[in-house]
A tleap script that builds the chain and sets N, CA, C and O, in Angstrom:
source leaprc.protein.ff14SB
mol = sequence {
  NMET LEU ASN GLN LEU LEU GLY PRO ARG TYR
  VAL GLN LEU LEU GLN ASN TRP THR PRO THR
  ILE LEU THR TRP GLY GLY VAL ALA GLY VAL
  GLY VAL ILE TRP ALA THR ASP TRP LYS LEU
  VAL LEU GLN TYR VAL PRO TYR ILE GLY GLY
  LYS TYR LYS THR GLU CASP
}
set mol.1.N position { -22.511 34.127 88.341 }
set mol.1.CA position { -21.418 33.511 87.605 }
set mol.1.C position { -21.464 31.998 87.740 }
set mol.1.O position { -21.451 31.280 86.740 }
set mol.2.N position { -21.520 31.502 88.998 }
set mol.2.CA position { -21.559 30.066 89.224 }
set mol.2.C position { -22.850 29.462 88.678 }
set mol.2.O position { -22.865 28.334 88.186 }
set mol.3.N position { -23.925 30.231 88.773 }
set mol.3.CA position { -25.211 29.764 88.272 }
set mol.3.C position { -25.164 29.552 86.755 }
set mol.3.O position { -25.753 28.599 86.244 }
set mol.4.N position { -24.476 30.422 86.046 }
set mol.4.CA position { -24.362 30.279 84.597 }
set mol.4.C position { -23.433 29.130 84.231 }
set mol.4.O position { -23.635 28.473 83.210 }
set mol.5.N position { -22.434 28.884 85.037 }
set mol.5.CA position { -21.460 27.844 84.754 }
set mol.5.C position { -22.030 26.449 85.014 }
set mol.5.O position { -21.864 25.549 84.191 }
set mol.6.N position { -22.689 26.268 86.137 }
set mol.6.CA position { -23.173 24.951 86.528 }
set mol.6.C position { -24.657 24.732 86.248 }
set mol.6.O position { -25.072 23.619 85.925 }
set mol.7.N position { -25.427 25.754 86.367 }
set mol.7.CA position { -26.876 25.612 86.261 }
set mol.7.C position { -27.493 25.660 87.639 }
set mol.7.O position { -26.831 25.359 88.632 }
set mol.8.N position { -28.766 26.040 87.705 }
set mol.8.CA position { -29.411 26.248 89.004 }
set mol.8.C position { -29.528 24.968 89.843 }
set mol.8.O position { -29.461 25.027 91.071 }
set mol.9.N position { -29.702 23.826 89.194 }
set mol.9.CA position { -29.840 22.574 89.940 }
set mol.9.C position { -28.569 22.260 90.715 }
set mol.9.O position { -28.629 21.887 91.887 }
set mol.10.N position { -27.419 22.407 90.067 }
set mol.10.CA position { -26.157 22.075 90.712 }
set mol.10.C position { -25.744 23.122 91.744 }
set mol.10.O position { -25.072 22.796 92.722 }
set mol.11.N position { -26.135 24.356 91.535 }
set mol.11.CA position { -25.873 25.382 92.546 }
set mol.11.C position { -26.654 25.062 93.815 }
set mol.11.O position { -26.128 25.202 94.919 }
set mol.12.N position { -27.901 24.636 93.665 }
set mol.12.CA position { -28.721 24.270 94.821 }
set mol.12.C position { -28.146 23.042 95.529 }
set mol.12.O position { -28.118 22.996 96.759 }
set mol.13.N position { -27.692 22.056 94.772 }
set mol.13.CA position { -27.064 20.881 95.379 }
set mol.13.C position { -25.800 21.264 96.148 }
set mol.13.O position { -25.555 20.750 97.240 }
set mol.14.N position { -25.005 22.159 95.583 }
set mol.14.CA position { -23.794 22.614 96.258 }
set mol.14.C position { -24.125 23.343 97.556 }
set mol.14.O position { -23.444 23.165 98.566 }
set mol.15.N position { -25.162 24.157 97.524 }
set mol.15.CA position { -25.575 24.871 98.738 }
set mol.15.C position { -26.052 23.893 99.808 }
set mol.15.O position { -25.807 24.101 100.996 }
set mol.16.N position { -26.722 22.843 99.391 }
set mol.16.CA position { -27.216 21.854 100.362 }
set mol.16.C position { -26.082 21.028 100.957 }
set mol.16.O position { -26.146 20.657 102.130 }
set mol.17.N position { -25.056 20.734 100.184 }
set mol.17.CA position { -23.975 19.874 100.628 }
set mol.17.C position { -22.838 20.627 101.299 }
set mol.17.O position { -21.967 19.987 101.889 }
set mol.18.N position { -22.800 21.940 101.241 }
set mol.18.CA position { -21.693 22.709 101.805 }
set mol.18.C position { -21.472 22.444 103.300 }
set mol.18.O position { -20.324 22.237 103.693 }
set mol.19.N position { -22.503 22.438 104.156 }
set mol.19.CA position { -22.235 22.150 105.579 }
set mol.19.C position { -21.651 20.758 105.804 }
set mol.19.O position { -20.783 20.580 106.659 }
set mol.20.N position { -22.117 19.778 105.047 }
set mol.20.CA position { -21.605 18.421 105.184 }
set mol.20.C position { -20.147 18.346 104.744 }
set mol.20.O position { -19.325 17.710 105.402 }
set mol.21.N position { -19.833 18.997 103.631 }
set mol.21.CA position { -18.460 19.005 103.131 }
set mol.21.C position { -17.526 19.684 104.137 }
set mol.21.O position { -16.424 19.196 104.391 }
set mol.22.N position { -17.967 20.808 104.708 }
set mol.22.CA position { -17.134 21.504 105.692 }
set mol.22.C position { -16.942 20.673 106.960 }
set mol.22.O position { -15.853 20.656 107.534 }
set mol.23.N position { -17.991 19.990 107.394 }
set mol.23.CA position { -17.898 19.149 108.583 }
set mol.23.C position { -16.903 18.016 108.375 }
set mol.23.O position { -16.024 17.794 109.208 }
set mol.24.N position { -17.042 17.301 107.264 }
set mol.24.CA position { -16.123 16.188 107.003 }
set mol.24.C position { -14.703 16.681 106.747 }
set mol.24.O position { -13.739 15.982 107.056 }
set mol.25.N position { -14.571 17.869 106.190 }
set mol.25.CA position { -13.243 18.451 106.025 }
set mol.25.C position { -12.590 18.727 107.374 }
set mol.25.O position { -11.398 18.483 107.559 }
set mol.26.N position { -13.380 19.235 108.310 }
set mol.26.CA position { -12.867 19.463 109.661 }
set mol.26.C position { -12.494 18.168 110.358 }
set mol.26.O position { -11.468 18.097 111.035 }
set mol.27.N position { -13.316 17.151 110.198 }
set mol.27.CA position { -13.018 15.838 110.778 }
set mol.27.C position { -11.727 15.275 110.179 }
set mol.27.O position { -10.891 14.719 110.891 }
set mol.28.N position { -11.577 15.427 108.873 }
set mol.28.CA position { -10.360 14.948 108.217 }
set mol.28.C position { -9.139 15.715 108.716 }
set mol.28.O position { -8.082 15.121 108.925 }
set mol.29.N position { -9.272 17.025 108.908 }
set mol.29.CA position { -8.162 17.824 109.428 }
set mol.29.C position { -7.747 17.389 110.818 }
set mol.29.O position { -6.555 17.265 111.102 }
set mol.30.N position { -8.716 17.157 111.685 }
set mol.30.CA position { -8.412 16.684 113.042 }
set mol.30.C position { -7.793 15.292 112.979 }
set mol.30.O position { -6.885 14.977 113.748 }
set mol.31.N position { -8.281 14.465 112.069 }
set mol.31.CA position { -7.719 13.127 111.912 }
set mol.31.C position { -6.274 13.158 111.462 }
set mol.31.O position { -5.463 12.350 111.916 }
set mol.32.N position { -5.946 14.075 110.579 }
set mol.32.CA position { -4.548 14.201 110.132 }
set mol.32.C position { -3.664 14.656 111.278 }
set mol.32.O position { -2.558 14.144 111.451 }
set mol.33.N position { -4.141 15.615 112.063 }
set mol.33.CA position { -3.365 16.070 113.222 }
set mol.33.C position { -3.194 14.933 114.225 }
set mol.33.O position { -2.119 14.779 114.804 }
set mol.34.N position { -4.236 14.141 114.437 }
set mol.34.CA position { -4.166 13.026 115.382 }
set mol.34.C position { -3.180 11.963 114.903 }
set mol.34.O position { -2.435 11.400 115.704 }
set mol.35.N position { -3.175 11.691 113.601 }
set mol.35.CA position { -2.335 10.628 113.061 }
set mol.35.C position { -0.873 11.046 112.922 }
set mol.35.O position { 0.010 10.190 112.867 }
set mol.36.N position { -0.610 12.337 112.864 }
set mol.36.CA position { 0.769 12.795 112.719 }
set mol.36.C position { 1.322 13.199 114.082 }
set mol.36.O position { 0.697 12.959 115.115 }
set mol.37.N position { 2.469 13.797 114.070 }
set mol.37.CA position { 3.093 14.254 115.307 }
set mol.37.C position { 2.339 15.482 115.806 }
set mol.37.O position { 2.565 16.585 115.308 }
set mol.38.N position { 1.454 15.310 116.773 }
set mol.38.CA position { 0.581 16.397 117.214 }
set mol.38.C position { 1.347 17.524 117.890 }
set mol.38.O position { 0.887 18.666 117.876 }
set mol.39.N position { 2.489 17.239 118.473 }
set mol.39.CA position { 3.285 18.312 119.073 }
set mol.39.C position { 3.828 19.246 118.002 }
set mol.39.O position { 3.957 20.450 118.223 }
set mol.40.N position { 4.146 18.684 116.838 }
set mol.40.CA position { 4.635 19.493 115.729 }
set mol.40.C position { 3.583 20.514 115.299 }
set mol.40.O position { 3.919 21.650 114.964 }
set mol.41.N position { 2.313 20.113 115.307 }
set mol.41.CA position { 1.226 21.004 114.894 }
set mol.41.C position { 0.884 21.987 116.015 }
set mol.41.O position { 0.700 23.179 115.767 }
set mol.42.N position { 0.800 21.486 117.240 }
set mol.42.CA position { 0.341 22.322 118.354 }
set mol.42.C position { 1.371 23.347 118.812 }
set mol.42.O position { 1.023 24.248 119.574 }
set mol.43.N position { 2.609 23.246 118.382 }
set mol.43.CA position { 3.595 24.252 118.783 }
set mol.43.C position { 3.264 25.625 118.211 }
set mol.43.O position { 3.775 26.632 118.700 }
set mol.44.N position { 2.422 25.683 117.188 }
set mol.44.CA position { 2.043 26.962 116.587 }
set mol.44.C position { 0.771 27.549 117.180 }
set mol.44.O position { 0.403 28.672 116.833 }
set mol.45.N position { 0.092 26.829 118.059 }
set mol.45.CA position { -1.080 27.354 118.750 }
set mol.45.C position { -0.570 28.204 119.908 }
set mol.45.O position { 0.216 27.712 120.718 }
set mol.46.N position { -0.995 29.475 120.015 }
set mol.46.CA position { -0.372 30.398 120.961 }
set mol.46.C position { -0.278 29.919 122.411 }
set mol.46.O position { 0.821 29.905 122.965 }
set mol.47.N position { -1.364 29.535 123.036 }
set mol.47.CA position { -1.316 29.188 124.460 }
set mol.47.C position { -0.678 27.819 124.672 }
set mol.47.O position { 0.146 27.654 125.571 }
set mol.48.N position { -1.046 26.854 123.866 }
set mol.48.CA position { -0.578 25.485 124.044 }
set mol.48.C position { 0.877 25.346 123.617 }
set mol.48.O position { 1.600 24.505 124.152 }
set mol.49.N position { 1.315 26.160 122.659 }
set mol.49.CA position { 2.664 26.027 122.106 }
set mol.49.C position { 3.771 26.185 123.132 }
set mol.49.O position { 4.838 25.592 122.971 }
set mol.50.N position { 3.551 26.965 124.183 }
set mol.50.CA position { 4.582 27.174 125.187 }
set mol.50.C position { 4.895 25.932 125.994 }
set mol.50.O position { 5.974 25.836 126.579 }
set mol.51.N position { 3.978 24.979 126.041 }
set mol.51.CA position { 4.187 23.763 126.820 }
set mol.51.C position { 5.174 22.809 126.151 }
set mol.51.O position { 5.718 21.921 126.807 }
set mol.52.N position { 5.408 22.986 124.856 }
set mol.52.CA position { 6.228 22.025 124.119 }
set mol.52.C position { 7.559 22.601 123.677 }
set mol.52.O position { 8.208 22.027 122.803 }
set mol.53.N position { 7.988 23.713 124.249 }
set mol.53.CA position { 9.274 24.274 123.889 }
set mol.53.C position { 10.387 23.429 124.490 }
set mol.53.O position { 10.322 22.990 125.638 }
set mol.54.N position { 11.399 23.221 123.676 }
set mol.54.CA position { 12.528 22.426 124.164 }
set mol.54.C position { 13.733 23.344 124.309 }
set mol.54.O position { 13.905 24.294 123.546 }
set mol.55.N position { 14.545 23.051 125.279 }
set mol.55.CA position { 15.753 23.816 125.504 }
set mol.55.C position { 16.867 23.209 124.659 }
set mol.55.O position { 17.271 22.070 124.894 }
set mol.56.N position { 17.361 23.950 123.689 }
set mol.56.CA position { 18.431 23.454 122.832 }
set mol.56.C position { 19.775 23.946 123.297 }
set mol.56.O position { 20.795 23.624 122.688 }
savepdb mol mol.pdb
quit
């Protein structure tokens, strides 16, 4: 399906660039977590989340 839509050259380019795209996507995700309130994000991680519970 994708081969018919894009053509074999672009499918091959996409296959070659996929690891790079995923790596930079992961770096960007970590960067967003670092730049924002990291406690807000880490409260949903099972083991780490218990350290940030507040008594209301």
